[in-house]
N, C-alpha and C positions, 0 to 999 in steps of 0.2 A: 686538598688541592690548593696549591698556592697560585696566586695571580699577581699581576702588577700592583694591585691594591692591597695585597696581603701584607700586614706588618711583619717585620722580621722577629719582633719580640711582642709578647702579650703580657700586660700587667695582671698579676694574679693576687696581689695583696699590697698592704701598706702598713708600715709601723705607725702606731698611734701614741707612742710615748712610753716613758718608764713606768714600771709597776714595782713599787718598793725601792729599796736602796741597794740591792745586790746585783743590779744589771739586768733584771728580767724586763721584758718589753711586751706591751700590748700589740697584738697583730690582728688586723682586719683582713679577712679572706674575701676575695672577689670571685672565687670559683663557685660553680653551681652547687656543689656539695662542699660546704666550707672546709671540712677536714681534708679534702683532696689536695689542698695546697702543700701538705706535708709529703705527698707522693712525688712531687717535682723537686729535683735537685740537679744542679745547683740553682739557687735563686740568685739573681744579680740585680744591679741597678740598670737603668735603661741603656747606658753605654757599655755595660759589661765590664766596667773597670773594677767593681767590687763584687765579690760573691759572698753569700750569707749561708751559713750552715745553722739550721734551726733545730731546736729540741723542744717538743711540746711539754709544758709543765702542767697546765690546767686550761679549762675552758670556762668562759664567762658567757653572759647572755648574748652579746653581739661581737665578741672577739675571743682570741686565744691569748694565753700568757705563755711566752716562749723565752728560752735562753738563746742567745746568739753567740756562736763561737767567737771569742776574743773580746766580748763585752762583759765587763765584770763590775761596773758601778753605775749608779744612777745618772751621773753626768754623761757618760758614754752612751747610755741607753737613750737619754733625752736628745742627744745630737742626731739620733736616727729618726726622731719624730717627723712624720710626713714623707719619709723616703718610701718610694714605691718599689715593689719587687716584681721582677720580670722573669719569664722563661722564653726559650726559643719557640716560635710558632709551631715548628715541627715536633715539639715535645707533646703537644696536645693530642688526645685521641681523635681519630677521624670521626666527624659527626655522622649521625644516622641520616639516611635519605630524607630530604626535606627539612633538615635541621642545619643551622648555620651559626658560626661564631659571630657575635656582634661586630667584632673588629674587621671581619671579612666583608661585611655589608657596607661599611663606611667607605664612601668614595665611588660606589657603583653608580653608573649613569641610570637615570630613571626616565623612561619614555612610555607613552601610552600606546595602545594597540594601533593607532594611526601613525605612529612614529614621531609624535610631538615630543620634543625634549623638555623635560621639567627640571633639569639640573641633575643633582647627584644626591645620594644619601649623605646627609651632614651629621646625623646622629641617630642613635638607637636608644629608646627609653622604655622602661617598664616601671610604672609607678603603682602597680597592683591591678590595673584594669586590662592588662595584656600589653604586648609589645607594640610600640609605635615607631615609625620611621619619620625623621625630619628630612624633608626633601626640598631642594631649592638650589639657587645659585648664590644666595647670601641670606643672612639672618632676616633682612627686610622682606624678602619675597618667599621665605620658606613656609611650608605647611606640614602638618602632621597627618600621617596616614596609618591606619591600623595595619600591622604586619600579619595579615590573614590572606588566605587564598583568594577570597572575593576581591580584595584590593591589590594584591600582589600575586597574580597568577603565575608569574614566571621569574625565576632567579637563575641567572647564568653567570656563575663566577668565572668561567673560562673566558667569556666575552666581556667581563666586568660591567654587566648591565642587569637591569631588571625591568620588567614590564609592569606598569601600574594601571589601575582603573580608578580614575578620579571621580568621586560621586558628584552628580549634578549639583551645581550651586556652591560647591566647596571653594572654588577659585573665583 
């Protein structure tokens, strides 16, 4: 489901620099299953001005080694370092009931059950202890809330909002 907050493109990976001297490139995947990045084609830059055709050469601990069509030397590969790779949002599979793409949550209005406006979802973070939403109107007044049913009982992408339960004493 697309909403007014839904980004048109989703970042699925990033080039991390050259691997060797023959134009191979390190690729970091941001997809839930890292190898899934190879099922999406074409990959492009954010503006869609450049497209990239990748071929998997090998896998390392936290990245893949790929060849990119048209890149044949270390200098060309190094120029791609830091470039992010995007796909159209519509190319993603539909999430299961109760699951959401992080990019779809950013920008949703956050209100409590009494209708008090707490701002919007400014960020979505997962540092290993579960997913947290950063909610507020600015970095100065934002707060983190676990993205669990007890704290976020309702997500309505169609209305671009979510209902939150703020624990006593948090604010």
